[in-house]
N, C-alpha and C positions, 0 to 999 in steps of 0.2 A: 195431777200430771193429768191434764184431757188434750186425749190425742183425735184431728178431726183429719179427714182424708179431705185434704185440699182438692186434690183430682179428680174426684168422684170414683177411684177406682178404675180411672180412664189412665191408658199408658201416655205421659207427655212426652214430649221430643226434647232432649238430652243428648249433648257432648260432654266428656269432662275429661281431663288430661287425670289419670291416675297414678302416674312414677312416672319418677327423674332416676336417671342415672348419667353420674358427671363422672370424667373418665381424662387420662390427659391423652391429647394426640399425638406423639410423639412425631409421626407420621406429615401433618400437616406443619411443626415447626419447634423450635421451646416458646415454651411457655404457651402455646394451644392447649383449649380440650373440647374435647366432645361432649355433647349432651342428646342424651339419647333419651324421646319424653313416649309414653304411650300413651295413647289416646283409647275412648272408651265411646261407643254408641249404643244410647240404652234406647233406640228410638227402633221400629220397627222398620224402618225407608233407612237406606243406605243415602252416606252425605256423599258428596264426590267437590274435590278442590276447598277441601278445608283446609284453609291458611292459617300454617304456625308460625309464630313469630317469636325467636332469639331476641329477649332485652338484654342488658349489662348498664346494671344503675338506672333503666329508666331511656336508655336508650338504644334503638329497634338496631340491629346489626345482624340480623343474619332473617330468609326466611323460607318457609317452604311449605309442601303445600299433602296433604293427605285426604286418601282413599280407606271410608271408614263404611262395610258393610251394617247390615238389620244385624242390630243385637252385638257385635260384632269390635274387634279393637285391630286396631296397626299404629307404627314405630315409625319414628322421623327420628334421626340423629340431624346434629347441624354443631357448625364448629365455628367457634373463635379462639384468635391470639392476644391476649394481652398484652400490654405495655412491658415493661423491663422494669418498670418505678415499683415496685412494690406495694398492692395495695387491697382490701377487702372486698368482695365486689359484689353484689348481690343480681343471682343470671334470673330469670321469669322466661318459662316458657308461656305465650295466650294464643290462646286458643281462639277463629273467628266468635265471636259472643253470641249468645243467644238468649234463651227467657231466664236461664239458671247463671248468670254470669260468676257465682262465686267459685263454680271448679273449672271453670277455664282456666287459671291460672295455677300455677306447680313452680317453685320457687324454693333455690339452693345458694345457700351465702359460703361464697370459695375463698380461700384465701389466699392470694397470688404471690409469690414469692417475689424481692428485687433481681436483679442483675448480680453479680458478682463478677467485682475489678482484682484482676489478678495481675500479678508483674511474677512475667517468668525469666529467670535468673538462669541465662544459658551458660556456663564452668567449661563447656567444654567444646565449641562450636567442631564443624566438622561441613565439607563439601559432600561428604557421600550421609545421604538422608537416613541411612539404619543407622550409623555410625554417630550420629552430632547428638548432643546433647540430652536437643528439649524437644527431638524428633517425634518421640512415642506420647511425649506429656500436649503435647499445641493439637497434637491429631484425637486425642480423646479430650482434651478442652474445648476440642471444636466441633463434636458431634453432636447427631441430630438431639434435640430437646435439652443439652447444657445451656444452665444459668451463667455462664461462664464467660466472660467477653475478657481475653488475656491479651498482654503485648509483652514480645519478647524483647530480651537486651543482652550485651555482653556483658561481662562485669563494668568494662569500665564506661558505656554511659549507663547501666543499671544504680550505679556509685552518686549519679547525680540527680536520680529519680528523687522528688517530694515521695516520699509511701505513704502519705496521708491520703494519698489521691487514689488506694486501692486499699483492698480487704482482706487481700490476701497477698505473703511475698515466695515464692520457689525459689528456693536456691537447690540448682542440678548441677554437683558436683563441682561448687563453687570452693575456692582455698579460700581461708578464713578472710575475712574484710578488714581494712584497714581499723585505726580503733573508732574513731568518729566516725565510722560505717557499721560497727558493732552496735556504738550511744545511739544513733538514732534506730537501728531493728528494735533496741531492746526499748524506746522509748515507742515505739511502734505497738509491740506486742502489749507489753501494758498499759498500752490507750487501749486496747480488744481487738488490735489485726493476725489478722491467722501469718504463722511462718509452718513454711513446710519446708523438709533438708530430705535434701535424698543424696549418698555419696552414688559415685562410679564404680 
């Protein structure tokens, strides 16, 4: 192997994305993620207004700008909220191009879970919020970052629902259902649906 000094010992100007960190951004909303990119300047000259693009599956969804000191680093965080269809996304950070484009891009592959549909069956409704059987469950399921889309019904309305339209059925302090409803619930669970039971 022969190594040749293509730069002839000169420091050639170059910028690079050297790291990316991906984490949920619950403050933005459900299915939102934030991506923190670290860029490095290998040049003796500072670089101003260096554009950083955030791409999801090849489409630019957000932009930001970096100030890179000479031989220094800087970080930029960009966020994106995914839809609830459930997917695997390729997320890229792309710096303004320079003479060495290979290190101007950093990518991560991110599995984005789909929304879950839940039928909450309230077996003991009450006009007093804290005594209502579904009050705390609804609050938990609607919290920031929750992937659950819940519908609440009393037993009379719930037993008319098509359970196959949901991923999980929650029975909260519900009396034993009629035999035909129990058979529908059994078929729902055998088919892969989730069933959650809670006593009063």
